[in-house]
N, C-alpha and C positions, 0 to 999 in steps of 0.2 A: 828727279824733283817729286816732292810729295803733292798730293792733290789737295788744294785749298779752295776756298770759296771764290777767289778771283779766277782760278782756272775753270771751276765749274761754270761760272758765269760766261766764260768764253765758249764753252760747249753749248750753253743755252742760247747764246747769241747766234751760233751757227745753225742750231736746230730750233727747239722751243722747250719750255719748261717740262712739258709732258714727255719729251723724248730723252730726257736725262734723268736717270734713276739714281737717287742718292740714299734713300732709306734702306736700312739693312734688310728689312722684311722683303722689299722688292728685289734687292740684289741677290738674296739667298736663292731665288729661283734659277739663277744663272751660275751657280757654284758647282754644278755637277752635270754629267751626261749619263748615258746608259751603261757605262763601264762600272765595275765594282772597285772604285777607287775613292780615296778620301776627298771630299768636296773642299773647294777653296772659294771663299766669298770675294768677288772682285770689289775694288774700291769704288768703281763707277761703272755704270752701264749706259751706253749711248745708242740710240736707235735712229740713224739717219733715214730720211724718207725720200731723198733724191740723190742722184749721182753726184751733184755738186756738193751737197752736204757730206756725203761719204768721203769724198776726196779731202775736204777741209778737216774733217774729224781725224782722218788718218794722219794728215800733216801735223795738226796740233798735238796729237798724242805722241808722235815720234819726236817732234821738236822739244817736247818736255821730258823725253827719255823715259816714257812710261811703257811698261810691257803691255802688249795688246793681243787680244784673242778675238777672232771673228767667229760669230755663232749664228747658225740658222735656227733649226729646231732642237738641236742638242740630242738627236736620236742616235748618234754614233756610239760604238761599243769599244772604243780604244782610249778614252780619256782625251781625245783630240781637242775638245773645247772646254776642258776644265781650266779656269783662269790661272794665270801665273801668280805666285805668291807676292805679297806686299801691295804696293800702290799700283794695281793693274787695272786696265780698262777692257771691258767687253764691248765689242761693236756688234750690235744686232743687225741682221739684214732682213728681218721678216717684214719690214715696211717697204722694202724694195721688191715688190711682188707682182709686177706687171708682165704680162705676155705682150711684148711690143709688136711682134709680127709673126704670122704663120703664112709662109709663102707656098701656095699650092703648085705654082708653076715650076719653081726651082727647088722645091723639096727641102726647105730649111725653116727654122724658127729662131727668133731673137727674143731672149727673156732676160729679166733681172734675176739676181741670185736668190731672192727670197721666195720665188714661186714654188708651191708645193708640187712634188713630183707627180702624184696621181691626178691632180687638177690639170696639170700640163698635158699629161697623157690623154685625159678625157677631152680636152679642147682640141688636141690634134686628131683624135678619133672622130670627133664631130665634123671635121673637115675632110674625112675620107682618107686620112693618112695614119701613120703608125710610128710611135716612139717606143722601141722595144725595152730599154732598161727598166727593170721593175724590182727594185730593192724591197725587202720585206717591210721596211719602214715607210713605203711610198706614200701612205696616207698622211704622214706628218713630215717626212724629210723634205729638205729643200734642194733645188737643183744646184745651187752654189755648193752645198755640202756634198752632193753627189759627185761634182767635179773635184772638189778638194780631197775626197777619199776614193775616187774612182769606183763608185758604187756598182755592184753587179746586180744579181737577181736570178729569178727562176729561169728566165729565157737566155741567160748568158751563154749556154752551151752552143746554141745555133746563131744567135744574133749578136753576141758580144756584150761588152759592158760600156760604161759611160764614155771611156776614152775613144771608143769606136764611132761615136756620134758627135764628138766635139770638132767643130769647124773653125771656130774663132772665139777670142776672148778680149775683153777690155778689163784692165785692172789698174789699181793705184799702187805705185811704188812707195817707198818710205818717205819720199819728198812730197807725196800727194800729187805726183804727176801721173797723168793717164797714159798707160801703155796699151797699144793695140797690136794684136797678133792674129793671123789667120784671115779668113774672108768668107763671103757668101758663095764663093765659087767652089766647084768640085775639086779643082786643082789650084794649089797656091804654094809657091816656093819662094815667096818674098821674105827675105830676112831669115833669122834663125827660127826654128820650130819651137817657139817659146810656149805655145799651148801645150805641147807634149810634156814640157818641163813642169807646167803648172798643174797638170793632172796628178792627183794624189800628193800634192805638195802640202796639204793639211794646214793651210794658212801660214806657212813659214816663209813664203817668198813674195806675197802681195795680196791685195784685197780685191776680189772680183766685183765688177760693177755691171757687166753685161756679158751674156754668153750666146753664141750661135751654135745651134744643134742641127745636125743632119736628120731628116725624116725619110721614111721609106714607105712604099706601098704596103698595105696590110696583106697577109696571106688570105687566099680565097677559100681554102678548105683546111680542115683539121680533124683529127681523131684523138681522143684522150682515153686512157685506160689505166687500170690499177692492176699490178701483178702482185700476188700474195704468196708469201714464202713461209715454210715451216723452219727453214734453216737460214739464219742471217748471212752466213757465208755464201750461200747460193745467190742471195739477192745482190751482194756486192760483186760476185763473179759475173752476174748478168750484166752489170754496168760495163765492165771491161769488155765483155763479149760483144755487146751492141756496138761499142766504139770500134772494136777490132774488125767488125764486119762493115765498117765504113758507112754506117747509118748515123745520121745526125738529127736526132729528135729536137723539137723546139725546147722541150723540157724533159729532164730525167732526174727525178727527185727521190731521195731515200729517207725512210723513217723506220727506226727500230721499234721494238715492242713497247719500251718505256715511253717513247714519244706517242705512240698510237693510243695508249691507255689515257694519257693526260689530255691529248688533243680531242679524243672522242668524248671525254667527260666535259670538255669545254665547249665543243661545237655541235655535238650530236649529229655528225655528218654520216654516220653509218660505217665507220672505219672498222676493220676486222681486228679487234683488240686481242684475239687469240693468236694472231700471226706473230712470228718472230720478227718479221720485217715486211715492208711493202715498197714497191717502186711505183711512183706516179709518173706516167709517160705521156707526152703529147707529141704527135707528128703533125706537121703542117706543110703547106705548099701552095703552088698556084693552080693545081688541078686535082680534083677529087680522086681520079684514077691513080695518080702517082702517090697521093697520100695513102690510099687504101693499100697499095702495093707495099709501101714502106711499113705501114702499120702491121701488115700480115707478117712481114719479115721479123719485126720486133716481137710479135706474139710467138712466132716459132722459136726464136732464140730464148725467150723467157721460159717456155715449156721445156725446151731441150736442156737448159741449165738446171731447172728444178722448181719452177713456179707451180704451186698446187692449184692455182685458180687465176683467171684473168677476167676482169670485169671492165667492159667497155661502156663509157658514158653514153646514155641513150640520146641525150639532147644537151643543148647549151646550158640549161638550168642545172642538170646533174653535174656537168663538167665544172661549172662555176662553184658548186657546193664543195666538190672535192678539192679544188685548188684553193678555195677560201680556207678550208680546213688546214691545208699545208701552210698557208700564210700565217695562220694562227698558232703554229707550232711553238714559237717562243713565248707568246703571251700565256699559252696553256701551261707550258713548263714552269713559267715564272710564278704561277699560282700555287705550285706544289710545296715550295719551301721558302723560307725567308730571303734567301740569297740565291741568285741564279748567275753562274759564271759561264758565259757563252764564249766558246773559243772558235777558232777560224783556221783549222788545220787543212792545208791544201797540198795535194800531192799529184803527180802525174796520174792520169786516169787509170792506167794499167795497175797502179799501186793501191787503188781504192780497197780491194779485198784485204790487203796487208794492213792498211791503216785502220780499217774497221776492227780487225782482229786485235791489233795492238791497243786500241782505245778500250776494248773490253778487258784485255789483260790488265791494263793500268787501273781500270775501275775496281777490279778484284784485288789487285795488289794494295791499293790504298783504301780499300773498303769504302768506296764512294758510290753514290747514285748518279750515274752518267747516262743520259739519253742522247742518242746521236741522230741528227737529221741533216739534210743539206743538199746541195746541188751536186749530186754524185756524178752526173754526166760530165762536169768539168773538174772533177777531183776535189771540189770544195765542200768539206764536211764541217759540221758544227757540233762537236762534242759539247754537251751542255751539262754542267755539274750542278746538281741540286743540293744545297747545303744551308748552313746558317753561320754567317760570318761572326756572330757573337760567340760561337763555340770555337775558342782559339785552337784547341787541339785538332778539331776537324779541319779548320781552315788552313792550318799548317800542312795537313795532308793534301788539301786542295792545291796549294801553291806548289808542292812537290810534284803532284800529278800533272799540273799545267806545264811545268818545266820538262817533264818527261814526254808529254804529248808533243811539244815543240821539237825536242831532240829526235823523236821518232820521225816526225814530218820531214825534218832536214835530212835525216839518214836515208829516207826514201826519195830523196832528191826533190822535196817539196819546198814550201815557203812558209814563213811565219804568218802571213796574212794573204788571203785571196781577195778579200773585199772589205774587211772591217777597218783596215788601216793600221798604222803603227802607233801613232799618238804618243801618249805617255806610258801606256800599258806595256808596249813591246820594244821601246827604244833601246833598252839595255841589251836586247838580244840581237840588234842589227849586225854587230860585228861577227856574231856566230854564223849568220847566214851568208854574209859577204866576206869581208876581211877588213883589217884596220886601214889599209890604203883606200878602200872604197869609202869608209866612214870619214876619213880625213879629207878626201876629195870633196865629199858632200858638204863638209863643214866650211871649206874654203869657198865653195859655190854660195852657200848661205850668207857668209860674211860679206861677200862682194855685193849681194843684193840687199843686205840688211846689216850694215856696219856695226850697229849697236846691239845686234842680236836681240831684238825686242819682239819680232813677229813670232808668237807662239813658241817661245824660246825653249821650253822643256819637252817639246814634241819631236817625234820622228828621228832627228839626228841630234844627239846631245854630246 
């Protein structure tokens, strides 16, 4: 069905005139995300403010056979919230932004999907608790989006990612019925583990309305350091060596020289731009003595493998400055050229040296400017190609390089995406990582839960 004034009035009756955007200038803001893909302007944008409104909007949209895409802040890098073509509807969740409960006795929180990640983490910290997942977009990304794409972050090595903190969900199916899964208890085996299926579903199976997250006690002690290298291969080899010695830092981040130059120009954090690469490492735990012991082991490994210098943060302020610089890696790189293509090559941790070497080979082969940073401790690297999409010949080389980066990651027994999702950008490669039977199975699953194939139809599994 096409969207006409009668249908628009039904959306307005459910919500209000200010919650239904019909002007093209307003809808244009919801035509793209952070991926380098062609925008598509939705026919209508609706912003429910209550759970009841959300359910009714989902039902009305589906009854009228309109493709729908759920959107939080649109910070994802896979095209997961680019609207469907034609008469499509974007459902915004940013008005569903309440922290409903932070339970200090039982260590959980209940939130609506539009809550901003960093604001939630700060509210939890103020209550003496800890929510570890910390995606680089945390100051703008929403918790619903974090679940939909299984967001990771700097602390993923030790503390895990979003899926490790999901205890329960409420979401609307295509009929607008409220489905509940999981609970507020540590153990729950009631029914199917639907929550695990909804993690990284990218809006293709249902529309979240409420999320229950596990919280943990915060670490009591920590030590942060920067290891500086003249040889990029030695830096990547150190990552594998630390893990092989069964030491699990809280964070273990990698930045090559191209990243260092751009990040230092952007942040003035005092990063060593003459270095070929650095590792940013933090060890934490329940006791200072144990932290000091592990930190010393890490330092010894860094020196043994080839670090020319190790700088230990003197206080919390210096540690914050360094980590803030790392979090600004992408914004800093994005200032360098008109187009920034950020990839998400993830390999087994022992293969990080090989992946770093291959990315540099690919950069030389295609004559491209590629800076690499990422969560090296869990094998999640972000080769970032600085280019100009308007230069068609250059962008052709970019696309060929991206294909080869994916091929290398898979050859090294890695994955297409560690944390950015599949979305529209990588859906065509799904069969390459899995097989046709896996893709066909996934399609049958989708069609059982979405018979008209309207929930984010061109994403993840196509």
